[in-house]
GUVORO-62978 format. One line per field, with one value per residue (C-alpha): residue in one letter; z, y, x. Coordinates in pm, whole numbers. Example, Ala and Ser with C-alpha at 12.3 -4.5 7.8 and 13.67 -1.06 7.14 Angstrom:
REM residues 2
type <- c(a	s)
zz <- c(780	714)
yy <- c(-450	-106)
xx <- c(1230	1367)
REM end
This chain:
REM residues 401
type <- c(x	x	x	x	x	x	x	x	x	x	x	x	x	x	x	x	x	x	x	x	x	x	x	x	x	x	x	x	x	x	x	x	x	x	x	x	x	x	x	x	x	x	x	x	x	x	x	x	x	x	x	x	x	x	x	x	x	x	x	x	x	x	x	x	x	x	x	x	x	x	x	x	x	x	x	x	x	x	x	x	x	x	x	x	x	x	x	x	x	x	x	x	x	x	x	x	x	x	x	x	x	x	x	x	x	x	x	x	x	x	x	x	x	x	x	x	x	x	x	x	x	x	x	x	x	x	x	x	x	x	x	x	x	x	x	x	x	x	x	x	x	x	x	x	x	x	x	x	x	x	x	x	x	x	x	x	x	x	x	x	x	x	x	x	x	x	x	x	x	x	x	x	x	x	x	x	x	x	x	x	x	x	x	x	x	x	x	x	x	x	x	x	x	x	x	x	x	x	x	x	x	x	x	x	x	x	x	x	x	x	x	x	x	x	x	x	x	x	x	x	x	x	x	x	x	x	x	x	x	x	x	x	x	x	x	x	x	x	x	x	x	x	x	x	x	x	x	x	x	x	x	x	x	x	x	x	x	x	x	x	x	x	x	x	x	x	x	x	x	x	x	x	x	x	x	x	x	x	x	x	x	x	x	x	x	x	x	x	x	x	x	x	x	x	x	x	x	x	x	x	x	x	x	x	x	x	x	x	x	x	x	x	x	x	x	x	x	x	x	x	x	x	x	x	x	x	x	x	x	x	x	x	x	x	x	x	x	x	x	x	x	x	x	x	x	x	x	x	x	x	x	x	x	x	x	x	x	x	x	x	x	x	x	x	x	x	x	x	x	x	x	x	x	x	x	x	x	x	x	x	x	x	x	x	x	x	x	x	x	x	x	x	x	x	x	x	x	x	x	x	x)
zz <- c(7569	7220	7164	7151	6763	6550	6283	6414	6441	6648	6825	7179	7277	7415	7080	6868	7113	7115	7482	7612	7795	8169	8485	8787	9121	9275	9384	9299	9148	8994	8778	8650	8595	8971	8906	8699	8700	8805	8555	8737	8737	8359	8275	8539	8322	7977	8046	8224	7965	7722	7985	8101	8467	8717	8881	9236	9236	9120	9389	9607	9522	9567	9952	10022	9934	10057	10400	10378	10323	10547	10838	10767	10770	10405	10136	9789	9510	9382	9125	9369	9744	9709	9563	9862	10103	9971	9945	10328	10452	10224	10411	10770	10693	10509	10597	10391	10339	9976	9927	10160	9922	9617	9802	9844	9806	9852	10044	10372	10606	10880	10848	11022	10804	10989	10969	11216	11086	11233	11114	11051	10812	10580	10287	9912	9758	9414	9507	9873	10106	10249	9901	9940	10237	10082	9781	9981	10100	10419	10616	10710	11085	11165	11522	11665	11506	11229	11427	11762	11804	12166	12260	12379	12059	11900	12212	12148	11787	11804	11838	11763	11414	11356	11094	11113	11163	10936	10990	10746	10695	10465	10433	10327	10698	11015	11132	11480	11759	11619	11770	11730	11531	11871	12074	11771	11781	12155	12178	11860	11980	12330	12158	11889	11575	11347	11197	10854	10775	10460	10406	10019	10007	10281	10266	10623	10488	10813	11081	11075	11144	11435	11592	11598	11254	11143	10769	10571	10217	10044	9683	9454	9244	9466	9627	9547	9171	9045	8817	8916	9207	9566	9788	10105	10397	10760	10951	10755	10825	10700	10391	10296	10328	10150	9853	9833	9728	9370	9349	9426	9426	9358	9014	8899	9056	8914	8869	8571	8594	8444	8736	8998	8848	8859	9192	9307	9171	9273	9624	9606	9435	9720	9957	9765	9644	9753	9941	10099	9782	9645	9947	9855	9500	9636	9897	9608	9404	9708	9784	9414	9384	9736	9605	9302	9469	9685	9673	9439	9583	9734	9719	10025	10025	10322	10320	10517	10619	10484	10738	10779	10874	10538	10487	10259	10269	10023	9945	10060	9831	9995	9707	9845	9672	9605	9362	9130	9162	9391	9433	9239	8926	8988	8990	8657	8512	8555	8426	8119	8031	7795	7954	8174	8570	8755	9118	9408	9488	9692	9952	9706	9881	10175	9978	9904	9723	9716	9517	9569	9430	9450	9055	8897	8575	8523	8405	8547	8854	8686	8442	8732	8881	8544	8479	8837	8777	8443	8524	8859	8690	8367	8329	8247	8409	8256	8250	8500	8758	9033	8987	9321	9389	9301	9232	8900	8788	8441	8304	8422	8307	7910	7882	7656	7438)
yy <- c(2244	2151	2000	1603	1484	1370	1515	1856	1829	2123	1924	1811	1436	1462	1576	1303	1058	1221	1271	1576	1836	1853	2092	1893	2040	1686	1622	1381	1100	808	813	1127	1071	1133	1443	1657	1536	1803	1908	1756	1425	1457	1506	1205	980	1097	1055	731	586	543	391	47	21	-276	-239	-371	-79	173	77	81	459	529	386	651	913	772	729	1077	1248	1050	958	575	323	203	228	125	245	0	64	240	273	-54	-249	-132	-264	-575	-615	-478	-742	-1024	-933	-918	-1272	-1424	-1242	-1301	-1695	-1727	-2025	-1895	-1575	-1799	-1987	-1674	-1595	-1941	-2154	-1984	-2314	-2220	-1851	-1610	-1456	-1237	-853	-658	-309	-146	-184	189	166	-74	143	183	401	260	-92	-219	-190	-497	-689	-528	-766	-1071	-1049	-1098	-1436	-1251	-1294	-979	-950	-651	-468	-296	-137	95	413	252	112	55	-83	-396	-462	-467	-622	-923	-940	-1011	-1365	-1600	-1605	-1203	-1100	-739	-432	-183	150	386	735	899	1100	831	656	732	1061	977	676	547	484	725	597	629	427	161	131	98	-184	-386	-326	-442	-805	-765	-708	-460	-139	-48	263	346	705	728	1091	1250	1553	1431	1204	1151	1238	845	664	950	845	475	311	67	73	385	366	653	742	914	1055	1233	1557	1443	1515	1221	926	672	486	382	488	217	358	245	-37	-197	-581	-479	-295	-577	-842	-635	-571	-927	-973	-900	-1250	-1331	-1185	-827	-960	-863	-497	-427	-70	31	239	577	553	496	781	1009	910	1005	1359	1400	1343	1589	1856	1820	1890	2234	2336	2694	2536	2896	3029	2722	2739	3152	3046	2787	3045	3280	3038	2945	3286	3369	3066	3145	3506	3353	3166	3423	3537	3243	3132	2768	2765	2798	2787	2735	2718	2394	2255	1871	1604	1431	1782	1811	2186	2247	2393	2313	2470	2295	2364	2333	2246	2288	2266	2657	2628	2340	2127	1846	1810	1537	1744	2034	1827	1653	1982	2139	1789	1794	2157	2314	2274	1999	2080	1730	1826	1604	1423	1144	1270	1446	1206	1470	1725	1867	1853	2012	2207	2130	2386	2183	2077	2383	2506	2882	3113	2764	2881	3204	2932	2738	3024	3160	2798	2801	3097	3020	2723	2838	3164	3010	3013	2677	2375	2053	1755	1543	1858	1706	1335	1146	1052	703	483	363	105	53	285	32	-276	-108	-28	-50	71)
xx <- c(-857	-840	-504	-559	-508	-244	-422	-453	-799	-949	-1209	-1204	-1174	-1509	-1645	-1482	-1643	-1999	-1974	-2165	-1971	-2084	-2019	-1932	-2095	-2129	-1804	-1502	-1734	-1596	-1900	-1817	-1431	-1314	-1112	-927	-608	-315	-51	244	63	-13	372	495	249	327	730	680	468	776	989	1066	1078	1103	775	915	1158	899	658	974	1017	670	703	947	689	388	579	727	386	171	375	341	621	590	308	229	-12	-265	-558	-807	-929	-1137	-850	-630	-907	-951	-553	-525	-762	-602	-248	-399	-502	-233	81	366	275	310	117	-193	-190	-245	-493	-713	-1021	-1188	-941	-921	-846	-603	-636	-807	-1066	-1346	-1327	-1519	-1708	-1965	-2320	-2351	-2054	-2167	-2227	-2242	-2020	-2115	-2051	-2101	-1821	-1839	-1769	-1441	-1418	-1575	-1335	-1028	-1211	-1299	-1657	-1794	-1901	-2123	-2095	-2366	-2707	-2760	-2744	-2562	-2257	-2136	-1786	-1906	-2046	-1731	-1528	-1754	-1768	-1345	-1279	-988	-1114	-1059	-800	-904	-1133	-1236	-1311	-1491	-1435	-1717	-1991	-2221	-2143	-2416	-2282	-2397	-2405	-2074	-1759	-1459	-1167	-946	-1221	-1222	-868	-823	-1052	-921	-557	-648	-689	-431	-626	-503	-740	-768	-921	-1116	-1032	-1103	-1200	-1064	-762	-598	-295	-153	-444	-579	-245	-147	-492	-446	-491	-254	-314	-502	-623	-677	-778	-529	-809	-1008	-886	-523	-641	-416	-490	-721	-518	-531	-296	-192	12	107	287	571	477	106	212	417	158	-85	145	227	-133	-41	91	-303	-623	-476	-340	-678	-654	-286	-181	28	364	162	-66	209	432	124	6	336	361	13	93	407	210	-57	204	303	-82	-227	-475	-600	-628	-822	-1047	-1087	-1218	-1451	-1601	-1670	-1844	-2065	-2168	-2234	-2448	-2636	-2688	-2838	-3104	-3218	-3552	-3692	-3998	-3975	-3593	-3371	-3003	-2758	-2358	-2243	-1909	-1834	-1983	-1626	-1423	-1233	-1168	-1474	-1798	-2096	-2432	-2728	-3014	-3371	-3660	-4003	-4325	-4371	-4099	-4304	-4016	-3907	-3551	-3490	-3705	-3467	-3148	-3259	-3377	-3018	-2855	-3063	-3006	-2711	-2475	-2561	-2509	-2462	-2542	-2476	-2792	-2783	-3004	-3300	-3565	-3517	-3583	-3292	-2927	-2587	-2361	-1994	-1712	-1430	-1405	-1487	-1326	-1276	-1630	-1801	-1954	-2095	-2262	-2394	-2569	-2714	-2841	-2960	-3200	-3293	-3423	-3618	-3725	-3883	-4245	-4302	-4166	-4050	-4278	-4061	-4057	-4228	-4086	-4042	-3691	-3689	-3359	-3386	-3112	-3295	-3010	-2739	-2936	-2920	-2549	-2407	-2724)
REM end
């Protein structure tokens, strides 16, 4: 689109800001702008932007929408999923005690202030998830080991200081040896401990509450393709206590009227979306890419399901030495080209990466196929084609230079 300009310019906002256009086959990543916001949400945000509104009343309206679509008793919109987790944990600590809310995070005297989490769920999604716990003023109590959590690990981690337990649903977590949500909830509920679920990137808006969770937190800006936001839903008493954290630690996490309206619209649009048609287009892109890689020496490709059972597949691309690339080197070559293609590269040290078809504009699937073949069939290789998959923070440390 080339419509953004009061002066009638025919350049896009990215061009005017000096930003390179990219093709995103990585996923709904915060570092790439999260998602392409659906038109319904954009319209709602634009309409709300010029209006005055009483925010508690707007959130009351949001609660009704969230509750209807998730099956929760109540809900609200916050800045993002990470803030929703912090608010839910703080609410479990303080209840509706307004003085306790103002005292967090450093003064927890007289409050339950420990949060139990399986060790295999303590992941980093751009920041450590345990930091979202600590921001509330709570102490993290890991249960089990990295690869195995037994029922007794969680049972013995719970004591008179336990405020809540956190369960994480994400591809980043250890995908074996952990307790299921049902098992986790059964243990916690036997000791009257509420279970908070981090379901940031999950399609299922109803299943986690139905399976026993007390509060579930979603991202509004991932599969829902709304503005950057978090959605908190669940038991009314816990949701109320979490919402009241806006008077305390969540003041630094406040969400604007535009994002609340946009997220409500995205939720309602999700209900009406042609999910079958979207899935068909995604499958066509995956097959196109798989065919494009067929017969290229040192390259393999396999269509695989989402690890947390979302209704989507990705293409796993295996990169072997015969290709004269490492997985990291090929990912870099694709990102450096024109147009840049950003792949899902969190496992490149294992010799593969993924192509995610969920965020494509029309015509981009074909461009990705062309770029794959062009890079892999070129006679010469870039200087870093065989680079090792090292985690490098130097770029972050140079910002904004």
